[in-house]
C-alpha positions as CSV (number, residue, x, y, z in Angstrom):
1,M,-41.4,-39.6,-1.3
2,L,-42.1,-38.2,-4.4
3,K,-40.8,-40.1,-7.6
4,S,-38.3,-38.3,-10.0
5,K,-39.3,-38.7,-13.7
6,S,-35.7,-39.2,-14.7
7,V,-32.1,-39.3,-13.1
8,F,-28.5,-38.8,-14.0
9,I,-26.2,-40.9,-12.8
10,H,-22.5,-40.1,-13.2
11,P,-20.0,-42.1,-10.6
12,T,-17.0,-39.7,-10.2
13,L,-14.5,-42.5,-10.4
14,A,-15.7,-43.2,-14.1
15,N,-13.4,-40.2,-14.9
16,S,-10.4,-42.6,-14.3
17,Y,-11.3,-45.1,-16.8
18,Q,-8.5,-44.2,-19.2
19,F,-6.0,-46.0,-21.1
20,Q,-3.1,-44.1,-22.9
21,S,-3.7,-40.6,-23.1
22,N,-4.1,-40.9,-26.8
23,H,-6.4,-43.6,-26.7
24,P,-9.8,-42.9,-28.5
25,F,-12.1,-44.0,-25.5
26,H,-11.3,-41.0,-23.7
27,P,-13.3,-39.9,-20.5
28,I,-13.3,-36.1,-21.4
29,R,-16.3,-37.2,-23.2
30,Y,-18.4,-37.1,-20.0
31,Q,-17.1,-33.9,-18.9
32,L,-18.1,-32.5,-22.4
33,T,-21.3,-33.7,-22.3
34,I,-22.3,-32.8,-18.8
35,S,-20.7,-29.3,-19.5
36,L,-22.9,-28.9,-22.5
37,L,-26.1,-29.8,-20.5
38,E,-25.2,-27.5,-17.5
39,S,-24.7,-24.4,-20.0
40,I,-28.0,-24.6,-21.2
41,G,-29.4,-25.2,-17.8
42,A,-30.8,-28.7,-18.6
43,L,-28.8,-30.4,-15.9
44,L,-28.0,-28.8,-12.7
45,P,-24.8,-29.9,-10.6
46,D,-27.0,-31.1,-7.9
47,Q,-28.9,-33.4,-10.3
48,I,-25.8,-35.4,-10.9
49,Q,-26.3,-38.4,-8.7
50,Q,-23.2,-40.7,-7.6
51,P,-24.6,-44.5,-7.8
52,A,-26.9,-45.7,-4.7
53,I,-25.4,-49.0,-5.0
54,T,-21.5,-48.9,-4.6
55,D,-20.5,-52.1,-3.8
56,V,-20.6,-54.2,-6.9
57,E,-17.7,-56.6,-6.7
58,H,-19.9,-59.6,-5.4
59,L,-22.0,-58.7,-8.6
60,L,-19.1,-59.3,-11.2
61,S,-19.4,-63.0,-11.2
62,L,-22.9,-62.4,-12.9
63,A,-21.1,-61.8,-16.2
64,H,-17.5,-62.8,-15.5
65,S,-15.4,-65.8,-14.3
66,Q,-13.5,-65.2,-11.1
67,E,-10.2,-66.1,-12.9
68,Y,-10.5,-63.1,-15.0
69,I,-11.6,-61.0,-12.4
70,N,-8.5,-61.8,-10.4
71,V,-6.3,-61.0,-13.4
72,I,-7.9,-57.5,-13.6
73,K,-7.4,-56.8,-10.0
74,G,-3.7,-57.8,-10.2
75,L,-3.1,-55.8,-13.4
76,S,-4.7,-53.0,-11.8
77,S,-2.0,-52.6,-9.2
78,D,1.1,-49.7,-9.8
79,S,3.4,-52.5,-10.1
80,P,1.6,-55.8,-11.6
81,N,3.3,-59.1,-11.1
82,N,5.3,-60.4,-14.3
83,S,3.4,-63.5,-14.4
84,L,0.4,-61.4,-14.9
85,I,1.9,-59.2,-17.4
86,D,2.9,-62.3,-19.3
87,I,-0.7,-63.6,-19.6
88,A,-2.6,-60.4,-20.0
89,E,-3.0,-60.6,-23.7
90,Q,-4.8,-63.7,-23.1
91,Y,-7.6,-61.9,-21.7
92,G,-7.7,-59.3,-24.3
93,L,-5.5,-56.8,-22.4
94,H,-2.9,-55.9,-24.7
95,G,-1.7,-53.4,-27.7
96,D,-3.7,-50.4,-28.5
97,D,-7.0,-51.8,-28.4
98,T,-7.7,-52.7,-24.5
99,P,-4.5,-52.5,-22.8
100,Y,-4.3,-52.6,-19.0
101,F,-4.2,-49.6,-16.8
102,Q,-3.4,-48.7,-13.0
103,G,-6.6,-48.8,-11.2
104,M,-8.9,-50.1,-13.9
105,H,-10.8,-52.6,-11.5
106,D,-11.9,-49.7,-9.4
107,A,-12.7,-47.5,-12.5
108,S,-14.7,-50.6,-14.3
109,C,-16.5,-51.4,-10.8
110,S,-17.7,-47.7,-10.7
111,I,-19.1,-48.1,-14.1
112,V,-20.8,-51.2,-13.2
113,S,-22.2,-49.6,-10.0
114,G,-23.7,-46.6,-12.2
115,T,-25.6,-49.1,-14.3
116,V,-26.7,-51.3,-11.5
117,S,-28.0,-48.2,-9.8
118,A,-29.9,-47.0,-12.8
119,L,-31.6,-50.1,-13.4
120,E,-32.6,-50.5,-9.8
121,A,-33.9,-47.2,-9.5
122,V,-36.2,-47.6,-12.5
123,I,-37.2,-51.1,-11.9
124,T,-38.1,-50.4,-8.2
125,G,-40.5,-47.3,-9.3
126,E,-38.0,-44.7,-7.8
127,T,-37.7,-43.1,-11.2
128,D,-39.5,-43.6,-14.7
129,H,-36.1,-43.1,-16.6
130,A,-32.1,-43.2,-15.8
131,F,-29.3,-41.9,-17.7
132,H,-25.8,-43.5,-17.0
133,L,-23.6,-42.0,-19.6
134,A,-20.4,-43.7,-18.6
135,G,-22.1,-47.3,-19.0
136,G,-22.5,-49.5,-22.2
137,L,-19.4,-51.2,-22.1
138,H,-20.9,-54.0,-24.3
139,H,-17.9,-55.8,-25.8
140,A,-16.7,-57.7,-22.6
141,F,-16.7,-61.3,-22.3
142,E,-16.9,-63.7,-19.5
143,N,-13.0,-64.2,-19.7
144,R,-11.8,-61.6,-22.1
145,A,-11.7,-57.7,-22.3
146,A,-12.3,-56.6,-25.9
147,G,-13.2,-53.3,-27.9
148,F,-12.3,-50.9,-24.8
149,C,-14.4,-52.9,-22.5
150,I,-13.3,-54.7,-19.4
151,Y,-16.4,-55.3,-17.2
152,N,-19.8,-55.7,-19.1
153,D,-22.1,-53.5,-16.7
154,A,-25.0,-54.0,-18.9
155,V,-24.9,-57.8,-18.5
156,I,-24.1,-57.5,-14.9
157,A,-26.9,-55.1,-14.2
158,I,-29.5,-57.0,-16.0
159,R,-28.7,-60.3,-14.2
160,H,-28.7,-58.6,-11.0
161,I,-32.5,-57.6,-11.7
162,Q,-33.4,-60.7,-13.0
163,Q,-32.4,-62.3,-9.7
164,Q,-34.9,-60.0,-7.8
165,H,-37.7,-59.4,-10.6
166,Q,-39.9,-61.2,-13.0
167,V,-39.3,-59.1,-15.9
168,K,-38.8,-59.2,-19.7
169,I,-36.2,-56.9,-20.9
170,L,-35.5,-55.5,-24.5
171,Y,-31.9,-54.3,-24.6
172,I,-31.3,-51.9,-27.9
173,D,-27.8,-51.3,-29.0
174,T,-27.6,-48.3,-31.3
175,D,-23.6,-48.2,-31.3
176,V,-22.2,-48.6,-34.8
177,H,-20.2,-51.8,-33.6
178,H,-22.3,-54.8,-32.8
179,G,-23.2,-55.6,-29.1
180,D,-21.1,-58.9,-29.2
181,G,-20.8,-59.4,-25.5
182,V,-24.5,-58.6,-24.4
183,Q,-25.7,-60.6,-27.3
184,I,-23.8,-63.9,-26.5
185,S,-24.5,-63.4,-22.6
186,F,-28.5,-63.7,-23.2
187,Y,-28.3,-65.7,-26.5
188,A,-30.2,-68.6,-24.9
189,D,-32.4,-66.4,-22.5
190,P,-36.1,-65.7,-23.5
191,N,-36.7,-63.0,-21.0
192,V,-33.8,-60.7,-22.4
193,C,-34.6,-59.5,-26.1
194,T,-31.3,-58.1,-27.6
195,Y,-31.5,-55.7,-30.7
196,S,-28.6,-54.3,-32.2
197,I,-28.3,-52.0,-35.2
198,H,-24.9,-51.5,-36.7
199,E,-22.4,-51.6,-39.7
200,T,-22.3,-54.9,-40.8
201,G,-19.5,-57.2,-39.4
202,K,-18.1,-57.9,-43.2
203,F,-16.0,-54.6,-42.7
204,L,-16.1,-53.6,-39.1
205,F,-15.1,-55.0,-35.5
206,P,-16.2,-57.2,-34.0
207,G,-17.1,-59.1,-37.0
208,T,-20.4,-60.5,-36.0
209,G,-24.2,-59.5,-35.7
210,Y,-25.5,-60.8,-38.8
211,H,-29.4,-60.9,-39.5
212,Y,-29.2,-64.9,-39.1
213,E,-28.1,-64.6,-35.3
214,K,-31.4,-65.3,-33.7
215,G,-30.6,-67.0,-30.6
216,L,-30.2,-70.5,-29.1
217,D,-32.6,-73.1,-27.4
218,H,-35.3,-71.1,-25.5
219,G,-33.6,-67.7,-26.5
220,F,-34.4,-68.5,-30.1
221,G,-36.3,-65.8,-31.6
222,S,-35.3,-63.3,-29.1
223,C,-32.1,-61.9,-30.7
224,F,-32.4,-59.3,-33.6
225,N,-29.7,-57.7,-35.6
226,M,-29.8,-55.0,-38.1
227,P,-26.6,-55.0,-39.9
228,L,-25.9,-51.9,-42.2
229,D,-23.9,-51.3,-45.3
230,P,-21.0,-48.9,-45.2
231,Y,-21.9,-45.3,-46.1
232,T,-25.2,-45.8,-44.9
233,E,-26.8,-42.3,-44.4
234,D,-29.5,-40.8,-42.0
235,D,-32.7,-41.9,-44.2
236,S,-32.0,-45.3,-44.3
237,W,-30.6,-45.7,-41.2
238,L,-33.9,-44.5,-39.5
239,E,-36.0,-46.3,-42.0
240,C,-34.4,-49.6,-40.8
241,F,-34.4,-48.5,-37.1
242,Q,-38.1,-47.5,-37.1
243,L,-39.3,-50.6,-39.1
244,T,-37.2,-53.4,-37.4
245,L,-37.5,-51.9,-33.8
246,T,-41.2,-51.3,-34.1
247,K,-41.9,-55.0,-35.2
248,V,-39.6,-56.2,-32.5
249,I,-41.1,-54.4,-29.6
250,E,-44.5,-55.1,-30.7
251,H,-43.6,-58.9,-30.6
252,Y,-41.5,-58.8,-27.4
253,K,-43.7,-56.5,-25.2
254,P,-40.9,-55.8,-22.7
255,D,-41.4,-54.7,-19.2
256,L,-38.3,-52.5,-19.5
257,I,-36.0,-50.9,-22.0
258,V,-32.2,-50.5,-21.5
259,S,-30.7,-48.8,-24.6
260,Q,-27.1,-48.5,-25.2
261,H,-26.2,-45.2,-27.2
262,G,-22.9,-45.7,-28.9
263,C,-22.6,-42.4,-31.1
264,D,-20.0,-43.4,-33.5
265,A,-22.0,-44.1,-36.8
266,H,-21.5,-40.6,-37.3
267,A,-20.0,-39.5,-40.6
268,Y,-17.0,-37.7,-38.6
269,D,-16.3,-40.8,-36.3
270,P,-12.7,-42.0,-37.3
271,L,-13.6,-45.7,-36.2
272,S,-16.2,-46.6,-38.6
273,H,-17.7,-46.4,-42.1
274,L,-21.2,-45.1,-41.7
275,H,-22.3,-41.7,-42.8
276,C,-24.8,-40.4,-40.6
277,S,-25.5,-36.9,-38.9
278,M,-26.6,-35.7,-35.9
279,R,-30.1,-36.0,-37.2
280,I,-30.2,-39.8,-36.1
281,Y,-29.0,-38.7,-32.3
282,E,-31.6,-36.3,-32.1
283,Q,-34.1,-39.1,-33.1
284,I,-32.9,-42.3,-31.5
285,P,-33.8,-41.1,-28.0
286,N,-37.3,-39.7,-29.0
287,I,-38.1,-43.1,-30.7
288,I,-37.2,-45.0,-27.7
289,H,-38.8,-42.5,-25.4
290,Q,-42.2,-42.9,-27.1
291,F,-41.7,-46.9,-27.3
292,A,-41.0,-47.0,-23.4
293,H,-44.1,-45.1,-22.4
294,Q,-46.3,-47.0,-24.8
295,Y,-45.3,-50.5,-23.9
296,C,-43.4,-50.4,-20.4
297,N,-45.0,-48.0,-18.4
298,G,-42.0,-45.5,-19.0
299,K,-39.3,-48.0,-17.7
300,W,-36.2,-46.9,-19.8
301,V,-32.7,-46.8,-18.7
302,A,-30.1,-45.5,-21.1
303,I,-26.5,-46.0,-21.0
304,G,-23.4,-44.7,-23.1
305,G,-21.2,-46.7,-25.3
306,G,-18.8,-45.7,-28.1
307,G,-18.2,-42.7,-30.2
308,Y,-14.7,-41.2,-31.0
309,D,-15.2,-37.9,-32.4
310,L,-15.0,-36.4,-28.9
311,W,-15.5,-32.7,-29.7
312,R,-18.0,-32.3,-32.5
313,V,-20.1,-35.4,-32.1
314,V,-20.3,-37.1,-28.6
315,P,-21.4,-34.2,-26.4
316,R,-24.1,-33.4,-28.9
317,A,-25.6,-37.0,-29.4
318,W,-25.4,-38.0,-25.6
319,S,-27.0,-34.8,-24.7
320,H,-30.1,-35.6,-26.9
321,V,-30.6,-38.4,-24.8
322,W,-31.1,-36.3,-21.6
323,L,-33.1,-33.6,-23.2
324,A,-35.5,-36.4,-24.6
325,M,-35.6,-38.3,-21.3
326,S,-36.3,-35.0,-19.3
327,D,-38.6,-33.5,-21.9
328,H,-36.6,-30.6,-22.1
329,E,-38.2,-27.8,-24.2
330,L,-35.4,-27.9,-26.5
331,V,-36.8,-31.2,-27.8
332,E,-39.9,-29.5,-29.8
333,Q,-37.6,-26.9,-31.0
334,F,-35.2,-29.5,-33.1
335,K,-38.5,-30.3,-34.8
336,K,-38.2,-27.1,-36.9
337,P,-36.1,-26.3,-39.8
338,E,-33.9,-23.6,-38.3
339,L,-30.4,-24.4,-37.1
340,L,-30.1,-23.8,-33.3
341,P,-26.8,-22.6,-31.9
342,L,-24.8,-24.2,-29.0
343,P,-24.4,-21.8,-26.2
344,D,-21.3,-19.7,-26.6
345,K,-20.4,-20.2,-22.9
346,W,-19.7,-24.1,-23.8
347,R,-17.9,-23.3,-27.0
348,N,-15.7,-20.4,-25.6
349,Y,-14.7,-22.6,-22.6
350,W,-13.5,-25.8,-24.4
351,S,-12.4,-24.1,-27.7
352,S,-9.0,-23.8,-26.2
353,Y,-8.7,-27.5,-25.3
354,A,-10.4,-29.0,-28.7
355,T,-8.3,-30.9,-31.2
356,D,-11.2,-30.2,-33.7
357,E,-13.2,-26.8,-34.3
358,L,-16.1,-26.8,-32.3
359,P,-19.6,-27.1,-34.2
360,L,-21.6,-23.9,-34.2
361,Y,-25.0,-25.5,-34.1
362,W,-26.9,-28.6,-32.1
363,Q,-27.5,-29.9,-35.6
364,D,-24.9,-30.5,-38.4
365,E,-24.8,-27.7,-41.2
366,P,-25.9,-29.4,-44.1
367,H,-22.9,-28.3,-46.4
368,M,-20.5,-30.1,-43.9
369,I,-21.6,-33.8,-44.7
370,I,-21.2,-34.7,-48.4
371,P,-24.0,-36.9,-49.8
372,M,-23.0,-40.4,-50.8
373,P,-23.1,-41.1,-54.6
374,R,-24.5,-44.9,-54.1
375,R,-27.3,-43.7,-51.8
376,T,-30.0,-45.6,-53.7
377,E,-28.1,-48.8,-53.9
378,I,-27.0,-48.7,-50.0
379,S,-30.7,-47.9,-49.1
380,E,-31.9,-50.9,-51.1
381,R,-29.6,-53.4,-49.7
382,N,-30.6,-52.2,-46.0
383,R,-34.0,-52.4,-47.0
384,Q,-33.8,-56.0,-48.0
385,V,-31.8,-56.9,-44.9
386,A,-34.6,-55.2,-42.8
387,A,-37.4,-57.4,-44.4
388,I,-35.3,-60.4,-43.6
389,V,-34.8,-59.4,-40.0
390,I,-38.5,-59.1,-39.3
391,Q,-39.9,-61.9,-41.6
392,D,-40.6,-64.5,-38.9
393,I,-42.1,-62.0,-36.4
């Protein structure tokens, strides 16, 4: 059987991973991204694969306690027991953040199955790259939901692979929120290096991810955090990312890269304070793609994550991941200075649904994002932190 260069995985049931109708973590993000890719012929309907591994319930204990799993199951019914409702908050299932909803266990399991299948396909050599845009629920802990995340699909999938293969894995997290649930799970594991670039926890959820968080015991030195000042812009973001990640990957020499592509560092995103444009989301997957071939024989799994400007940012940002992964011809065109228009077919279809005016181009128009007045000061502080992050490598 011929090996596929890249596979696109999207479990149908992931579309039902939805909190309240007005919740910022909305599954329409998946439809918008897939529709955009299909409208330019970069993704055909028959290329969208369902997870090869569907029975993952026995794998949940790789990241979560049985007590927590039982609570999730119980609260997933159409009429949960009052005793479970009374203790839901103890497990992080409350309020406007991560409220329980009917069917959340099955929907969450489908996301786990997508990420497990993606890692399996890459590590076994079935494909070089795999993209599962519904994955990336990086805030879930052993006994607690948090930050819109119920089951930590990345942790489960990585530990599942570790049971079967002797591999060193580099987990890269570009979500604006620190990947705390993944970091703590591998904090003492030297075979998983976690790298997260995010807005500093001084001002943003979850309040962690400082440069001095380095790992524990045998895992000390396998954890790296690049916290950025609020209002960081493209040049500083990319400078810090390139510098620190290059040093980390040269030092760690992984066998496989797993990257989480939260796209909420954009200036339009309502849940953060960074001030980046679509430029970083064009370059991030290209940089990781290059590293995957340089250090890992091409082995790369990409998963989604956060991103709450549903209409203007997420579809374009996540499309860039697949375009880079599949070596689409647009990747070279993006290197030119001209703005490339988004397809009319996509804009015309979604414009009647959108709550924001849809962008005209793949790139952000320069006048749409106003430069920050303290750019030099912010960039210098970020540069100083980056130097500290890599000083012991």
